[in-house]
C-alpha positions in Angstrom: -0.1 -0.2 -0.1 1.3 3.3 -1.1 2.1 5.8 1.9 -0.3 8.3 0.5 -2.9 6.0 1.0 -2.3 5.7 4.8 -3.2 9.6 5.2 -6.7 9.1 3.9 -7.3 7.0 6.9 -5.8 9.1 9.3 -8.0 12.3 7.8 -10.9 10.1 7.7 -10.2 9.0 11.6 -9.7 12.7 12.5 -12.7 14.0 10.8 -15.0 11.4 12.3 -13.3 12.0 15.8 -14.1 15.6 15.6 -17.6 15.0 14.6 -17.9 12.2 17.8 -16.5 15.2 20.2 -19.1 17.6 18.5 -21.6 15.0 19.1 -20.7 14.4 22.6 -21.0 18.1 23.3 -24.3 18.2 22.2 -25.8 15.0 23.6 -24.3 15.7 27.5 -27.7 17.2 28.4 -29.9 14.5 27.0 -30.6 10.7 28.4 -27.9 8.5 28.5 -29.3 6.0 25.7 -28.3 9.0 23.2 -24.6 9.0 24.5 -25.0 4.8 23.8 -26.3 5.7 20.3 -23.3 8.0 19.5 -20.7 5.7 21.0 -21.8 2.6 18.7 -22.1 4.8 15.6 -18.4 6.0 16.2 -17.1 2.6 16.8 -18.8 1.0 13.6 -17.5 3.9 11.6 -13.8 3.7 13.0 -14.1 -0.4 12.7 -15.0 0.4 9.0 -12.2 2.4 8.3 -9.9 0.3 9.7 -11.3 -2.9 8.3 -11.3 -1.4 4.8 -7.6 -0.5 5.2 -6.7 -3.7 6.6 -8.8 -5.5 3.9 -7.0 -4.0 1.1 -3.2 -4.1 2.3 -1.0 -6.4 0.1 -0.9 -9.5 2.5 -3.1 -12.3 2.3 -3.6 -13.2 5.6 -5.0 -9.9 6.5 -7.8 -10.5 4.1 -9.7 -12.1 6.8 -9.2 -9.9 9.4 -11.0 -7.1 7.4 -13.7 -9.6 6.6 -14.4 -9.8 10.5 -14.0 -6.1 10.8 -16.8 -5.8 8.2 -19.1 -8.2 10.1 -18.3 -6.5 13.5 -19.2 -3.4 11.8 -22.4 -4.8 10.9 -23.1 -6.3 14.2 -22.9 -2.9 15.6 -25.0 -1.4 13.3 -27.5 -3.9 13.8 -27.6 -2.6 17.4 -27.7 1.0 16.7 -30.9 0.2 14.8 -32.3 -1.6 17.6 -31.4 0.9 20.1 -33.0 3.7 17.9 -35.9 1.9 17.5 -36.1 1.4 21.1 -36.1 4.9 21.7 -38.9 5.8 19.3 
């Protein structure tokens, strides 16, 4: 993987971390369920970013780790949807 590709992932993580910190700031007065939703969404996005990075790495043994990361992402998204439906 080229060195410039690493900067893209670092930039994506930095952007989503900034959004996460803003979301934490705006949800501090709300009930804790909203904080749980923000935490689940942030974890899902970060896991997805690193799973894609690992999957497209040039080593063959990293493909399985990337696929497991995407499965973890889907599991977190399912829990996120359940939490949102619970609040509705």
